[in-house]
C-alpha positions as CSV (number, residue, x, y, z in Angstrom):
1,M,-30.6,-32.7,10.7
2,S,-27.5,-32.1,8.5
3,A,-28.9,-28.9,6.9
4,E,-28.2,-26.7,9.9
5,P,-24.5,-27.6,10.3
6,M,-24.1,-27.2,6.6
7,S,-25.7,-23.8,6.7
8,A,-23.6,-22.8,9.6
9,G,-20.5,-24.0,7.8
10,R,-21.3,-21.9,4.8
11,A,-22.0,-18.9,6.9
12,T,-18.5,-19.2,8.5
13,R,-16.9,-19.5,5.1
14,T,-18.6,-16.3,3.7
15,R,-16.0,-13.8,2.6
16,I,-15.9,-10.5,4.4
17,Q,-16.2,-7.7,1.8
18,L,-14.2,-4.6,2.7
19,P,-15.8,-1.2,1.8
20,Y,-14.5,0.2,-1.5
21,W,-12.9,3.2,0.1
22,L,-11.1,1.1,2.7
23,H,-9.8,-1.3,0.0
24,G,-8.4,1.6,-2.0
25,T,-6.8,3.1,1.1
26,V,-5.1,-0.1,2.1
27,Q,-3.8,-0.6,-1.5
28,T,-2.5,2.9,-1.7
29,T,-0.8,2.6,1.7
30,L,0.9,-0.6,0.7
31,L,2.1,0.9,-2.6
32,L,3.5,4.0,-0.8
33,I,5.4,1.8,1.6
34,L,6.8,-0.2,-1.2
35,T,7.8,3.0,-3.1
36,L,9.6,4.3,0.0
37,V,11.5,1.0,0.4
38,V,12.6,1.1,-3.2
39,L,13.5,4.8,-3.2
40,A,15.2,4.9,0.2
41,P,18.6,3.6,-1.1
42,L,18.6,6.1,-3.9
43,L,17.8,9.0,-1.5
44,I,20.6,7.9,0.8
45,M,23.1,7.7,-2.1
46,F,22.0,11.2,-3.2
47,V,22.6,12.6,0.2
48,A,26.0,10.9,0.3
49,T,27.1,12.8,-2.8
50,F,27.2,16.0,-0.8
51,Q,29.4,14.4,2.0
52,D,33.0,13.5,2.3
53,G,33.5,10.0,0.8
54,N,35.8,8.8,3.5
55,D,33.3,9.8,6.2
56,V,30.5,8.1,4.4
57,I,32.5,4.8,4.1
58,R,33.7,5.1,7.8
59,R,30.3,5.9,9.3
60,G,28.1,4.1,6.7
61,L,25.2,5.3,4.6
62,S,22.4,6.9,6.5
63,L,19.8,9.7,6.4
64,K,21.3,11.4,9.4
65,I,22.4,14.7,7.8
66,D,24.9,17.1,9.3
67,V,24.0,20.2,7.4
68,D,27.4,21.8,8.1
69,S,29.2,18.9,6.4
70,L,27.3,19.2,3.1
71,S,29.1,20.7,0.2
72,L,29.2,20.6,-3.6
73,D,32.9,19.6,-3.7
74,N,32.1,16.2,-5.2
75,Y,30.1,17.7,-8.0
76,V,32.8,20.2,-8.8
77,M,35.4,17.3,-8.8
78,L,33.2,15.2,-11.1
79,F,33.0,17.8,-13.8
80,T,36.5,19.3,-13.4
81,D,38.8,16.6,-12.1
82,S,37.2,13.1,-12.6
83,G,39.9,11.8,-15.0
84,P,38.6,9.2,-17.5
85,Y,35.1,9.0,-15.9
86,F,33.2,10.5,-18.7
87,R,35.3,8.5,-21.2
88,W,34.0,5.3,-19.4
89,F,30.5,6.8,-19.4
90,A,30.6,7.4,-23.2
91,N,32.0,3.9,-23.8
92,S,29.1,2.3,-21.9
93,I,26.5,4.4,-23.7
94,F,28.1,3.5,-27.1
95,L,28.2,-0.2,-26.3
96,T,24.7,-0.2,-24.8
97,V,23.1,1.5,-27.8
98,V,24.9,-0.7,-30.4
99,Q,24.3,-3.9,-28.5
100,V,20.6,-3.2,-27.8
101,A,20.0,-2.3,-31.4
102,G,21.8,-5.3,-32.7
103,T,20.2,-7.7,-30.2
104,L,16.7,-6.5,-31.0
105,L,17.4,-6.8,-34.8
106,V,19.0,-10.2,-34.8
107,S,16.9,-11.8,-32.1
108,S,13.6,-10.5,-33.7
109,F,14.8,-12.0,-37.0
110,V,15.4,-15.4,-35.5
111,A,12.1,-15.3,-33.5
112,Y,10.2,-14.3,-36.6
113,G,11.6,-17.3,-38.4
114,F,10.5,-19.6,-35.6
115,A,7.0,-18.0,-35.4
116,V,6.1,-17.7,-39.1
117,Y,8.0,-20.3,-41.2
118,D,8.0,-24.1,-41.2
119,F,11.3,-25.7,-41.9
120,K,13.1,-29.0,-41.1
121,G,14.6,-29.1,-37.6
122,K,12.5,-26.1,-36.4
123,T,11.4,-27.8,-33.2
124,A,14.9,-29.1,-32.3
125,L,16.4,-25.7,-32.9
126,F,13.8,-24.0,-30.7
127,I,14.4,-26.6,-28.0
128,A,18.1,-25.7,-28.2
129,V,17.2,-22.0,-27.6
130,L,15.2,-23.0,-24.6
131,L,18.1,-25.1,-23.2
132,L,20.4,-22.2,-23.8
133,M,18.3,-20.1,-21.5
134,A,19.0,-22.6,-18.7
135,V,22.8,-22.5,-19.1
136,P,24.5,-19.9,-16.9
137,F,27.0,-17.6,-18.7
138,E,29.7,-18.7,-16.3
139,I,29.7,-22.1,-17.9
140,M,30.3,-20.7,-21.4
141,M,32.6,-18.0,-20.2
142,L,35.9,-20.0,-20.2
143,P,35.6,-21.6,-23.7
144,L,34.4,-18.3,-25.1
145,Y,37.4,-16.5,-23.6
146,V,39.8,-19.1,-25.1
147,L,38.2,-18.6,-28.5
148,V,38.4,-14.9,-28.3
149,N,42.1,-15.0,-27.5
150,D,42.7,-17.6,-30.3
151,V,41.2,-15.4,-32.9
152,G,42.8,-12.2,-31.6
153,L,39.7,-10.3,-30.8
154,A,40.6,-9.5,-27.2
155,D,40.5,-5.8,-26.1
156,S,37.9,-4.9,-28.7
157,Y,34.3,-3.9,-28.5
158,S,33.3,-6.3,-31.2
159,V,33.9,-9.3,-28.8
160,I,31.6,-7.7,-26.3
161,V,28.7,-7.2,-28.8
162,L,28.9,-10.1,-31.3
163,P,28.6,-13.2,-29.1
164,F,25.3,-11.9,-27.5
165,L,23.4,-10.6,-30.5
166,A,21.2,-13.7,-30.6
167,A,19.9,-13.6,-27.0
168,A,17.9,-16.7,-26.0
169,V,15.5,-14.9,-23.7
170,T,14.9,-12.1,-26.2
171,I,14.3,-14.7,-29.0
172,F,11.8,-16.6,-26.9
173,Y,9.9,-13.5,-25.9
174,F,9.7,-12.2,-29.5
175,R,8.6,-15.6,-30.8
176,Q,5.8,-15.7,-28.3
177,Y,4.7,-12.2,-29.3
178,F,4.9,-12.9,-33.0
179,L,2.7,-16.0,-32.7
180,G,-0.1,-13.7,-31.8
181,I,0.1,-11.7,-35.0
182,P,-2.7,-12.8,-37.4
183,K,-1.3,-14.8,-40.3
184,D,-4.0,-13.1,-42.6
185,L,-2.2,-9.8,-42.0
186,L,1.1,-11.3,-43.3
187,E,-0.6,-12.9,-46.3
188,A,-2.2,-9.6,-47.2
189,G,1.2,-8.1,-47.4
190,R,2.4,-10.8,-49.6
191,M,-0.6,-10.4,-51.9
192,D,0.2,-6.7,-52.2
193,G,3.7,-7.6,-53.4
194,A,5.7,-6.9,-50.3
195,T,8.9,-8.8,-49.8
196,E,9.6,-10.8,-46.6
197,F,11.8,-8.0,-45.3
198,G,9.1,-5.5,-46.2
199,I,6.5,-7.5,-44.4
200,F,8.7,-7.6,-41.3
201,F,9.7,-3.9,-41.2
202,K,6.4,-2.4,-42.4
203,I,3.9,-4.7,-40.8
204,V,5.4,-6.8,-38.0
205,V,7.6,-4.2,-36.4
206,P,4.9,-1.5,-36.1
207,V,2.5,-4.1,-34.5
208,A,5.2,-5.3,-32.1
209,K,6.3,-1.9,-30.9
210,P,5.4,-2.7,-27.2
211,A,7.5,-5.9,-27.5
212,F,10.5,-4.0,-28.9
213,A,10.2,-1.4,-26.1
214,A,10.0,-4.0,-23.4
215,M,13.1,-5.8,-24.7
216,A,15.0,-2.6,-25.2
217,I,14.5,-1.7,-21.5
218,L,15.4,-5.2,-20.2
219,N,18.4,-5.6,-22.5
220,G,19.6,-2.1,-21.9
221,M,19.6,-2.6,-18.2
222,I,21.5,-5.9,-18.5
223,I,24.1,-4.5,-21.0
224,W,24.6,-1.2,-19.1
225,N,25.4,-3.1,-15.9
226,N,27.4,-5.8,-17.6
227,F,30.7,-6.3,-15.6
228,L,32.2,-9.8,-15.8
229,W,32.6,-10.3,-19.5
230,P,34.0,-6.8,-20.3
231,L,36.3,-7.2,-17.4
232,L,37.8,-10.3,-18.9
233,V,38.3,-9.1,-22.5
234,L,39.1,-5.4,-22.1
235,R,42.6,-4.4,-21.1
236,S,43.0,-0.8,-22.2
237,E,41.8,1.8,-19.6
238,S,40.6,4.0,-22.4
239,K,38.1,1.2,-23.5
240,F,36.8,0.4,-20.0
241,T,33.1,0.6,-19.5
242,L,31.6,2.4,-16.5
243,P,31.2,-0.6,-14.2
244,I,34.8,-1.6,-14.7
245,G,36.1,2.0,-14.4
246,L,34.3,2.6,-11.1
247,N,35.8,-0.7,-9.8
248,T,39.3,0.6,-10.6
249,L,38.7,3.5,-8.2
250,L,39.3,1.1,-5.3
251,T,42.9,0.0,-5.1
252,P,45.2,-1.2,-2.3
253,H,47.1,2.1,-2.6
254,E,44.4,4.7,-2.9
255,N,40.6,4.8,-2.8
256,N,38.6,7.5,-4.5
257,Y,35.3,7.2,-2.6
258,E,34.0,10.6,-3.6
259,L,34.1,9.8,-7.3
260,L,32.8,6.2,-6.7
261,I,29.7,7.5,-4.9
262,I,28.8,10.3,-7.2
263,G,29.8,8.3,-10.2
264,S,27.6,5.5,-9.2
265,L,24.6,7.9,-8.8
266,F,25.1,9.4,-12.3
267,S,25.4,5.9,-13.7
268,L,21.7,5.4,-13.0
269,L,20.6,8.2,-15.3
270,P,20.8,6.4,-18.7
271,V,18.7,3.5,-17.4
272,L,16.2,6.0,-15.9
273,V,16.0,7.9,-19.2
274,L,15.6,4.7,-21.2
275,F,12.6,3.6,-19.0
276,L,11.0,7.1,-19.2
277,L,11.2,7.0,-23.0
278,F,9.6,3.6,-23.4
279,Q,7.5,3.3,-20.2
280,R,4.2,3.7,-22.1
281,F,5.0,0.6,-24.1
282,F,6.7,-1.4,-21.4
283,V,3.6,-2.6,-19.5
284,A,1.7,-3.3,-22.7
285,G,4.6,-5.2,-24.1
286,M,5.1,-7.4,-21.1
287,T,1.4,-8.1,-20.6
288,A,0.8,-8.9,-24.3
289,G,3.9,-11.2,-24.4
290,A,2.7,-13.1,-21.4
291,L,-0.9,-13.5,-22.7
292,K,0.3,-14.6,-26.2
293,G,2.6,-17.2,-24.5
């Protein structure tokens, strides 16, 4: 007597299989909608670069285009009368390149030590790295700022780069990735007479290219958009980074909305170029790091 209700229950719980073509169509449609949602703000900002900045701020950003009001005046102003804009742009590029390179080097060294070597206090130190990941920068900001002023490093690029070369998140990610490298591969390098630095640069780094690419993109985005810490320690206008410089365009006395809008659009280009250069490694690096964790 109980067989029929059980069979009926199983029938009602049977999954409905969508046809393959319908499944693909639904998936493609959802991805297209998501793409439009992501690209819409960029498209609106691009259109705004051809409009008067005061009108854009007064009426708000929209895709309603008055063709007669469009002009190239903002682009002409950017390349002929933008003041220190390109100086700020160059400062940001310089700091991003130096800090990304330094962070990848130092953090990968630290992570390699955690992954490969056994030493006293290793577990405690790694736990400290994990705890550091949970501490917001705002908590460390004040004592770090006092220290910077005490040692006389304020208003210098070194104070922006040096405190963050050993990034906790980057160390954790590299460590998880390096754990997946076969130890036999490292031992083979030692048997061939390679030094520890030789093993790292000639064996580990080529194997971990996806991890380095993924961390280069993520760190590059964070450093390029870094605003709070450079704002605290930099005081000379000639040393301002692009986020700080764009913020100075809005003052109680005068607002340069045209340069702010078009300058913000151009500030996206380095991050876009960075992603295009390393995109073929990015997904592989993120996936491999997740699986090795």
